[in-house]
C-alpha positions in Angstrom: 103.5 96.0 103.8 100.9 96.6 106.6 100.4 94.3 109.5 98.3 93.4 111.8 100.1 94.5 114.8 100.7 97.5 113.0 96.9 98.0 112.7 96.1 96.7 116.2 99.0 99.9 118.2 97.6 102.4 115.4 93.1 101.4 117.2 94.4 99.9 120.4 92.5 102.4 122.2 89.1 101.4 119.4 89.8 98.4 119.6 90.0 97.4 123.3 86.5 98.4 123.7 85.1 96.8 121.4 84.6 93.4 123.6 83.6 90.8 121.2 86.5 88.9 119.9 85.5 88.5 116.5 84.8 91.3 115.6 87.8 92.7 117.0 89.2 90.8 114.6 87.0 91.0 111.7 87.5 94.8 111.8 91.3 94.6 111.8 90.7 91.4 108.9 89.6 94.3 107.1 92.1 96.9 107.4 94.8 94.8 106.3 92.6 93.5 103.3 91.9 97.4 102.1 95.3 98.1 102.8 97.2 95.2 100.6 94.7 95.8 97.5 95.2 100.1 97.8 98.9 99.6 97.8 99.5 100.7 101.0 102.9 99.6 102.0 103.3 101.3 105.5 102.0 103.2 108.7 103.3 106.7 106.9 101.2 106.3 103.6 98.6 106.2 106.0 99.3 108.4 108.4 100.4 110.7 104.9 97.0 110.0 103.4 94.5 112.5 103.7 91.4 111.3 104.8 89.2 113.4 102.2 89.7 115.2 98.8 86.7 117.3 98.8 87.8 120.2 100.4 91.3 121.6 102.4 92.8 119.4 105.3 94.7 121.1 107.0 97.2 119.0 107.8 94.1 116.5 109.3 95.2 112.8 107.9 93.2 109.7 107.3 93.7 108.0 110.9 93.2 111.0 112.6 90.0 111.6 111.3 88.8 107.8 111.9 89.9 108.0 115.2 87.9 111.2 116.2 84.3 109.8 114.6 84.7 107.0 116.2 85.2 108.4 119.7 83.3 111.1 118.4 80.2 108.2 118.0 81.0 106.7 121.1 80.5 110.2 123.1 77.5 111.1 121.7 76.4 107.9 122.0 77.9 107.8 126.0 75.9 110.9 126.1 72.2 109.6 125.4 73.4 106.5 127.9 74.5 108.4 130.7 71.4 111.2 130.6 68.8 109.9 129.0 66.2 108.9 131.7 64.6 106.2 129.9 66.8 104.9 126.1 64.2 104.9 124.2 66.4 102.2 121.8 69.1 100.8 122.2 73.3 101.2 121.2 75.0 98.7 119.9 78.6 99.5 121.0 80.8 97.0 119.3 78.6 97.9 115.9 79.5 101.4 116.7 83.0 100.8 117.7 83.8 98.8 114.6 81.4 101.1 112.6 83.2 104.0 113.2 86.9 102.5 112.8 85.2 101.3 109.5 82.6 103.8 108.1 85.9 105.0 105.9 87.4 101.8 105.3 86.9 101.8 101.3 88.7 105.0 101.2 91.8 102.5 100.9 91.0 101.7 97.7 90.0 104.8 96.8 92.6 106.9 96.7 96.2 106.6 95.2 99.2 108.7 96.1 100.0 110.1 93.2 103.8 110.0 93.2 104.6 113.7 93.8 103.8 113.7 97.1 100.0 114.1 96.6 96.8 112.5 96.2 94.5 111.6 94.1 91.5 108.9 93.5 91.5 106.1 92.5 90.1 104.1 89.3 88.7 102.6 91.7 87.5 105.8 93.0 86.0 107.0 89.9 84.3 103.2 89.5 83.4 103.0 93.3 82.8 105.4 96.3 84.2 104.3 99.6 81.4 103.4 101.2 80.4 101.0 98.6 83.9 99.4 98.6 84.2 99.9 102.0 80.8 97.5 102.9 82.1 95.3 100.2 85.6 94.6 102.9 83.2 94.5 105.3 80.7 91.8 103.7 84.3 89.8 102.1 85.1 90.1 106.4 81.7 88.0 107.2 80.5 91.2 109.4 76.7 91.1 108.9 74.2 93.1 107.8 73.6 96.0 110.4 77.6 96.6 110.3 77.8 97.0 106.6 74.9 99.2 107.4 77.1 101.6 109.1 79.2 101.9 106.8 76.9 101.8 103.4 75.1 104.7 104.6 76.6 106.8 106.9 77.7 109.2 103.9 75.1 110.8 101.0 74.0 107.3 99.8 72.5 106.4 103.2 70.5 109.5 102.8 66.4 108.3 102.6 67.3 104.8 103.7 66.8 102.3 106.8 69.6 102.8 109.3 70.5 101.1 112.0 71.7 104.4 115.2 74.8 103.0 115.1 74.8 104.3 111.4 72.7 108.1 112.9 76.2 108.6 114.9 78.6 107.5 112.9 77.1 110.0 110.4 77.0 113.1 113.2 80.1 113.0 113.8 81.9 111.9 110.4 79.9 115.3 109.3 80.9 117.0 113.1 84.3 116.7 111.3 83.9 117.1 108.1 82.0 120.4 107.6 83.9 122.6 109.6 86.5 122.6 107.1 84.4 123.5 104.9 83.0 126.0 106.6 86.2 127.1 106.7 87.8 127.1 103.3 85.1 129.4 102.5 85.3 131.6 105.4 82.8 131.2 106.6 83.6 130.1 110.2 84.3 133.0 112.3 87.5 132.6 114.6 
């Protein structure tokens, strides 16, 4: 079973950037519940899990993707904060970081080992996509609706729906890590 200490170690830099202790604890708790319910027994399992089943990931794993999206969204936010003479909206960095860390937490329920060294969509994943199952985990640990929005609306489920600014930044960072692989796999990435 994956421990709280292991989750804290994996995401230590990002968790340390969350100022609100309660939010930080809820992020860790959501990950622990997701790991337990999804049957993820070891940290190695998480590092061997692909971040998507939709395209060849070229070795990019679930943890690397989660960190890249979180830090990418933070970078987008900080570049605006540092370069806009006047911010047209307020960015809640705790919500942004927590949302980045949790945007795909539902994949712990959506993906499972196939028993042969690979991965497949689980029964849970066939019934409910990760933005929904991840939002349920966030609600269960007590994160409010704006935090839930960063998970529920970060993917296609959020298209055309009201979003907090942090959701938009997470969405952009998420697709900035996914789309290049899709282009590469289709032969449309100039290398």
